[in-house]
N, C-alpha and C positions, 0 to 999 in steps of 0.2 A: 474454534472453527476457522478454517481458512476460506478465503475467497477464490482459491485456485480451482479451475476447471471442473465445472459440474459434469461434463461428459465423462470424466473419469469415474463417476459414480456408477456407471453402467459398464460392466464387463471388466472392471479393474479391482484392485485390492480394496478400494473404499466401498465398492458396491457389491461385490460378489466374492471377495476374499481371494481372488486369483484372476490372472489374465488368461482367458480361455479362447482358443482358436487362433486363426490367422498366422500359422507357422510360416506361410508363404511370404508374409511381410518381412519377417526377419531376413530371409534370403534376399529379397528385393533390396532392402536397405544395405545389406552387405555388398551386393553388386554395385550399387550407387557409390558406396564408400570407396570401392576399388577403382571406380571409373575416373575419379578425379574431378568430376563435375562440381561446380560451385554450389548450385541450388538443388534441393529435392523438395517438391511440393506434394503433400499428402492431402487430398481433398475428400470430402464426404459430406452428406447432408447432416442435419441436426440429429444427434443420437447414434451416429454410425461408429463412434468409438475413437475419434481422433485423439482426444486427450488421454484416453486409456492407452492408446498405442505409445504416446509420448512417455507416459509413466512406465510402461513395460520396457521400452527400448532404451530409455535414457534416465530411468529413475535413479535417484541418489547420485545424479551427475555422471552416471556410467557412460564413458566414451565421449562425453562432450564437455566443453569448457564453461558453458552458460546456458541456462534455460530461462526464457521469459514468456509469461502467459498474459496475453491481452484479454481483458474482460470488460465488456461494454458497461457493466454496472460498477466499475471501479476506474474512474478517470485516470488515476495515477498510473495504472498499468498500460494505458493507451497514450500517455504523454511521451513524445519522442525524446524530450530532454531526459526524462526519468529513465527511459529505455537505455540511453547512453550511459547514465549513471549506474544502472543495474549491471550492464555488461562490464563496466570498469571494476565494480565491486567484486563480481564473481571471477573475473579474470585474475584479480589480485590474489584470490585464494587458489585458483586452479592452474595458473600459468606461472611457473617459476620465473622471477625477474620482472614480471609485469608491474608490480607495485613500485619498484624502483624506477622503471622507465616512465611510469605515470608521474612520479614525483619530479623527475628531471624535466619532463616536458612542461609540467605546470610551473616549475621555477623559471624555465627559459621564457615562458609566455606571460610571466606575472605582471608585466607592464601593460598588457592589453585589457580592453574592456571585458568584464565578466570575471566572477570570482570562482575559483576552484577550491573547494574545501576538502581536505583529506584528513580523516581522523583514524584513530587506532583500530577499532574493530566494530563490527555491526552484524545484524541479521539481515539477510537479503529478503526483499519483499516478494520476489518473483521466482524463487526456487521451488522445488517440489514440496508438497504439504509436509510440514514438520521439519524441513531442511533448514540449515543455517550456513552462513558463510562467515568464517572467522578470518578477517583480513583487514580491509579498510572500509570506511564509510565515505562515499564520494558524492559530493553535490556541486552543482555549478549553477549560477544564476545570471540573469540579464544577458543571455546569448540566445541565438537561434538554434533550432534543432541541428542544422548542419554544422554549426560551430561547435556545439556540444559533442557531436559525434567525432568531429575532427580532433578535438583536444583530448577527449577522454578515451577514444578507441583507436582511431586511425593512426595518429602520430605515435602513441606508445607502442602499438603493434609494429609499425614500420621500424622503430628503433630496436625493438626486441627481435624482429625477424624470425618468428617461430617456424619450426619445421618438424613435423608436418603442420599444415594449417589447422588451427583450432576449429572445433565445431560449435555452432550456436544453434539452439533449437528454439523456435518461436511458435507457440501454440495459439491458434485462433487469430491469425493475422487479420482476417476480415473484420473482427470486432474493433481493431484499431482504426478502421476507416470511419468509425463514429466520432472520432475525436475532432473537435472544432479547432483547426489550425491550418496554417498555410503549408505545412509539411507534416506528413504522417509517418509512422513507423514503417508502413508498407513501402512508401517512397524511398526511405533511407535504405531499406534492406534490398529492394529490387532495382533501384536506380543509382545509388550513391556509394556502392561498395567496390567498384572497379579499382583495382590496385591495393585493396585492403586484404591482408593475408587471413581470410576467414572463409569458412564454408557454412552454409545455412540449410537446416531442415525447417520447413514451414508447413504448418497445418492450417486449413481454411475450409470454410464452406465453399461450394463452387461459385464464388463471386467472379463474374467475368472480368472485372478490373484486375484482379490478381491473376486469374488464369491467363489472360492475354499478355500481361507483363512477363509472366514466366515463359510462355510460349515464344515470346520475342527474343529470349536469351538463348544463345547457342550452348551455354554451359549449364543447362537446367534439365532436370528430369521430373516429370509429373506422373503421379500414381493416384488413381481413385480407389478408395477402400472397398467400394462395392463393384463398380464397373470393371475394374482390373483384377478382381479376385478370381482365382481359378474356379472356385465353387462357393459363392457367398452363403448359400443355404446350408452347406456342410459346416462352415464356420459358426453360423448362428445356431444350428442344431446342437453342436458341441457345447456352446455356451448355455443354451436352454437346458440341456441335460444336467449340467452342473447346478443350475439354479433350482431345478426340480428335485434334486437328489434328497433334499430334506423334507419335501412335501408329498412325494409319491413313492411308495415302497416297491410296487410291482415294476420290474425292469421293462417289460413289454409295454405296459401302459405309459410309463415314463418316456420311452423312446418314441412311441406314436405321438404323444402330445408335443414332444420337443420338435418333431418333424413338422407338425402342423403350425406351431408357433413360428418356426423358422421360415416356412413358406409364406405366412402372413406378414412377417416382419420385413421381408425383402432387404436383408442386410442391416436392419436397424436394431442395434443392441438395446437401445433405450425402450423400444417397443416391447421386446421380450422381458426386459427388466421389470417394467411396470405391471405387465400382465401376471408374471410369476410372483411379484410382490403382493398383488391382490389375492392370488391363490394362497400364498403362505399366510396372509392375514385373515383368511376365511371369507373375504368379500366375494370371491368367485369360486365356482365349483369345478373340479377337474373334469368331471364327466361332461358338463356343459361346454367347457372349453374344447373338449376333444370331439364331441359329436353334436353339439348344440348349434344354434344359429351361427351365421357367418361371423368371423372375428372382425374386430375393427379394421377398416381398410388401411389405416396408416397410423402414425404417431398422433396426429391431430384427432383421429377417431377415438384413440384411447382417452385423450383428454376430454373429448366431448362426452363420452360415456360416463366418465367420472363425474363431470358437472351434473349431468342429467340424473345420475343415480344418487349422488351423495349431497349435492349442494343446491341444485335448481331443477327439481323434477317438474316436468311440464304439467300445467294445470293445478299445481299446489300453491294456493294463495299464501299460506303462511311461509312456505319456503321462498316464494318470490319476494315477500316483504323482508325476510332475513337477508336474502341476496342484496337487496337494494340498500338496507340500512347497516349491514355488518360485513358481508363478504366482499362486495364490490369496493367499499372504501378501504378495507384491509388490503385486498389484492392491489389496488391502485397505489397504495403507499409502498408495498413490497416491491412492485415493479419499478417504482421510481427510486427506491433506496440505493445508495452507493455503498460499495465495500461489502462488509459483512452484514449490513442491514441494521435492524433495530431489535432491542430486547422487548419482551412482553410488556413491561411497565412503560417503556418508551412508546410502543405502539398504542397502548391505552391512552396515554396523554395526547398523542397526535390526533387520535380518533375521538377523543372525549368520551371514552367508554370506561367501564370498570375493568380492572385487571382480569377478573373472573370471566367476564363476557369475551374479552379479547383472547384469553387462553383457550376458551372453548372453541372459538372460531379457528384459531391456529391448529388445535387438535383435529378438527374436522377436515382441514386441508391435508393432513396426514403426510403421505409420502411425497407430495409435491412441494414441500418445504424442507429445508435442511437447517439444523441448528441444535443447540443444547436445550435442555428442558425448559429454560426460561429465556432462551435466545442467546445471542442475537439470531434473528431469523431472516432468511432470504429464500428466493425461489430455487428449487432443486436444479433447474436447468433453464437455459435461455429460451429453449424452444417452447416452454410453457408460457413465457411472457409473450413470445411472438403469437402464439395461439390466442391469447387474451386480447391482444392489441390490434391484430391485423385482420384482413379479410373484408368482405363486403359488409359485414355487420359486426364491427368490433364490440367486444363485451365490456371493454373498459375505455375510458377517456384518458388518453396519454397525459394530458395536462393535470388531471385531477389529483394524482398522487403528489406531484411536485408542488402544486398549490397548497395542498393540505400540510405538507412538511413546512413550507415557507410560512403559512399562516400561523402554525404553532410557534415558530421561532419569533415572529413579530408580536404575537400575543405575549410571549415571555419577556422580550427584551427591547421592543421598539421604544426609542427615546432613552434607553439606558443600556446601550451596547457594551459599556464598560463592565457590566455584570455578566456578560456572556463569556463563559470559560469552557464551553463545550466544543472540543476540537472538531466534531462532526459538522456543526453549523458554521463555525468559522471557516472550515475548509470547503464546504459544499453548498452553502445557502445561495451564493450568487449563481452557481450553475443550475440549481433547481429553478430559480426564477427565469434564467435565460432559456432553459430547455422547455419550460411551460410556454414561454413567449413564442417559441419557434413552431408551435403546433398550428396547422392551417385553419382549423375550425374555431379558433378562439374568438369570442365576442370582443367588440371594441372596449366595453367596460372592463372586462377581465384583463385584457391586454394593458389598459391604462393603469390598473392597479399594480400589475406586475412590473411595468416600466417604472412607475413612481417608487416602488419599493427598491428596485435595483439601483435607481438613481440615488435614493436615500442612503443605501449602504455605501455607495461610492463617495457620498458627501459626508459620511460619518467618520470623523477622526477617531472616535472610540472604536468603531468596528474595524477600521483599517489597522489601528494599532494592535487590536486583539489578534487579527490575522497574522500580523508581523511577529508578534510575540509567540504565537502558537506554532509557527513554522519559520523560525529565524533564518533557515538556510535557503528559503525559496522565493522570497518576495511575493507572497500570494496577493498582497494588496494591489500590485500592478495588474494582476489578472482581473480583479474586481473592477478596477477603473476601465480596463479594456472592454469588458462585457457591457458595462453601462454605456460606454461610448458607442459600441456597436449597436445596441438597442435603440439609442437615440438617433443615430444616423439613419436607421432603417425607416423611420417615420418622419424625418426632416425636422426634428426638434433642435434647431441650430443654436439656440442660446445655450442649451444644455451641452450640445456638442462642443461648443467653444470652451465652456467652463471645464468640461471633462478632459478635453485635449490638453489644456494648460495644466490641469492638475496631474495628468499622466506624465507630462514632460517634467514637471517639477519633481514628482515622486521618483522618476527614473534618474534624474540628475542627482537628487538627494541620496538615493540608494547607492549610486556609484561614488559620490563625493565624500560621504561621511567617513571619518576615521573610525577605527574600531572603538575608541573611547567614546566618541560622540554617539555612535550607534548604541553602545551599552547604556548611555545615559538617556537616550531618546526612546529606544525600542526595547530595552531590557538586556540583561547580562548575556543571555544566550545569543542574541543578535550581535552584540559586540564581539563575543568570543568567536562566532562564526566568521566574522570579517578578519579577526586576528589570525585565524588559521589559514588564511589565503596567502600569508607572507612566508618567506623562508623561516625555518624553525627558530633560528636565533633571534630574528626580528620579531617573530610571533611571540616569543617569551617576553620580550620588552613590552609589547602591546598588552599582553595579559597582565603584566605587573602594573602598567598604567591604568588599566581598567580597574584592577583591585584598589589602587589608591584613590581613583576618582569616585568609584561607587561607594567605597568604604567611607570616604569623607562626607558624601551626601547622605548615605543611609547605611550605617554600620550593620543594620539587621540583615543586609544582603551579603555581608562578607563571607559567611560559610558557603554560599552558592558559588561565589567567585573562586574561593580557595579550592573548592571541589573541582571546578572546571580546569584550573591550572594543574591540579594533581592528575586528573584524568587525561590531560593532554600529553603525558609521557615525558615531560621535560626533565624529570629526574635522571633519565637515561642519557638524554642529549647534553644536558648542562649540569655539572655537579654543583654549581653555585646557586641553583634555583631555590633551594630550601632557605638559604641565608637571605636571599633577595626578598622572598615572600615574607619571611619572619621580620625583616627590617621594616617592611611596609606595614605589617600588621601591628607591630608593637605599639606605636603611638595611637593607633585607632581603637585598640581593644579596651582601654579604660572607659570608652563610651558605650560598651556593650553590656547587656545584662548577663546573668549566669547562663541562661539557655543559649544565648549567642556564643558565649565562650565554649560551652559544652559541645555545640554543633561543630565549631572549628576543631576542637581537640579530637572529636570522634572521627574526623576524616583525615587528620594529619598523620604523617608517618613519624617514626621515632626521631629522625634527623631534624625534621621541621619542628617537632616539639622541643628538642634540645636547643636549637637556635632561638626559638621564641622565648623559652625560659631564660636564656642568657640575656637577650636584649631587654626583657622586662625587668630582670633583676638588676641590670645595669642602669636602669632609668634614673634620671636625676630627680624625679618626682618622689617626694618623701612618702606619699600615701599610695604609690603604685605598687601593686603586689600581684602575685600569681595565684590563680585559682588552684585549689587542692586536687584538681583532676590530674595534675602532674604528680604521679606517684611512683614509688619504687618498683623495680622489677621489670622495666622495659629496657631492652637493649638497643642501642643505636645501631643503625645500619652503616654508619660512617664514623669518622673520627670525632665529629662534632666539635663544639666550642668548649673552652675551659669553664664549665658551669660552676657556679657557687655551690657550696655543699649543703646549704640549708636555707630555709626561708619560712617565716611565720605568716599566718593568715589572720586577717582582721575580722572575718565573719564569726559571730559568737557560736553559731550552730556547728561550725567546723573546727576540728582539732588541728594542731600544728602537724606538719609533715615535713619530710626531708626530700629535697630534689635528688634525682639520680646523679651520681658522681660521673666524672668523665670516663670512668671505667665501666659504666652501665650497671652499677650495683643498685 
């Protein structure tokens, strides 16, 4: 399951197997394209099909160089630094010459603060569902959003000078405004792109901050998917007819009901989607929809009817108790969940319920959740979360879900964070605590518990080390320190503020100052390799070899991981001597390894590395040094290789003698 665009579930391939209606929008976008204007803003309320339009017009990257989807329930997609990284990755695949320009800019600026890491290939997080980008993986750390955009996007594009200007599509830009930072993606796209050879299509709810910024630009065009439609009812009726085709056989009855749904929907595709879905599922009767009582007034009316009918009937004591003990806690956690959400077993653990009880509650929520049979589960659409959380009488406490998720993590690992290897909690736990702290109705005692827990994470060397190891490219521990510092500043806890400010400064200096070898020894092999990749490639190879020697001397069990990192870095293409260099370093270390360690090395090594390793081991002065019988006949070297000895015997009684491959590869 992807976390991309829930709105695409209504009126697009994921929700109705086709994009139906709005032929006028294709023409309008074509006119904008021909006009040369830099920005096109497509606005619409929740459920009006903004993401579906993106899928239809620019699906599979058709006609655009990059697509980025902002999602409030996935902080990564709203991070302006990651936005710059995402564009650089996608441009590397879609714009000929961009990857080379990016590499040259990164080399020229290699002496400045901040590390740019460029790897061989990756899957992009923010392309269309199921899409991949084969190009480079780009990360940058310890810089501001503006600096990241400048180094990863602006400068490479200025060097490349593409003609015509590439198109970038950004879906749900209003959701990026939820990101806690001094600079948002919206500000970058609307204020910081003058002089950058790019054009932008932006979708958003009619948030006045975005609308006003667009209106202030002379080179921008704004279209509302409902207000500017020539006939929004006709578009929606066409979509309703498509949805009803499998449920109502009589054409006249189907057309009459489609017109009624379109009139009630007022341009809202999600309104029609849910009502037709209930009809298909047998929850609603077609005759009642066509001639019965008034339809729900709007999308929130659809949600209200669902709750009153299926979850919380008025006056039903048993249902009210189940709402209080099962549905409200479950929905609170799902509203707070980041990314793709939680699986059924994870939800059961967080809620301290049985898996069967949790699965039953998930099943009852039906079409308002999305996920595989056992998850991970998340809400079908952001508008359902808004319905539950907002209004004069909110149905959920915003902080409750975040507190439940945090409480589960602390029950599991408090005082023993070295045992926490769950990337979800290492990545999101500090933000759950901070988001709960920001709610206005929080009691003082609840706020104190949350602040103490956030401060405890910031003071836990084990938790910070776990964060660093889980995301070696990103310095996430600096974010934890910053959140704890912010929470202490708000309430004037100045002793903590002083301690956290000093810790943050030391962590930043350390992150910048550590050599790749030191980073590998302190934070793990991946962290050291990430730093090594920030150097020019010939120097990077040297750092990788130093990491191999240092880590191998301290812990030979980690040697296979280091060798695999070197192999995946592509040095065999850049430097023909890398195999012999690695083999020369491995040979004196391998006698300290057990058979499983040897086998792991040999499983990831190519033929040339195997040949050099066999040669160096067979030439060893140690009388009892020998080669494992995994070196066997029949493998052909990809290069000339060394002059290997023709045979070698093995000391392990359970193994028979074997013959090493000759220099001819026999």
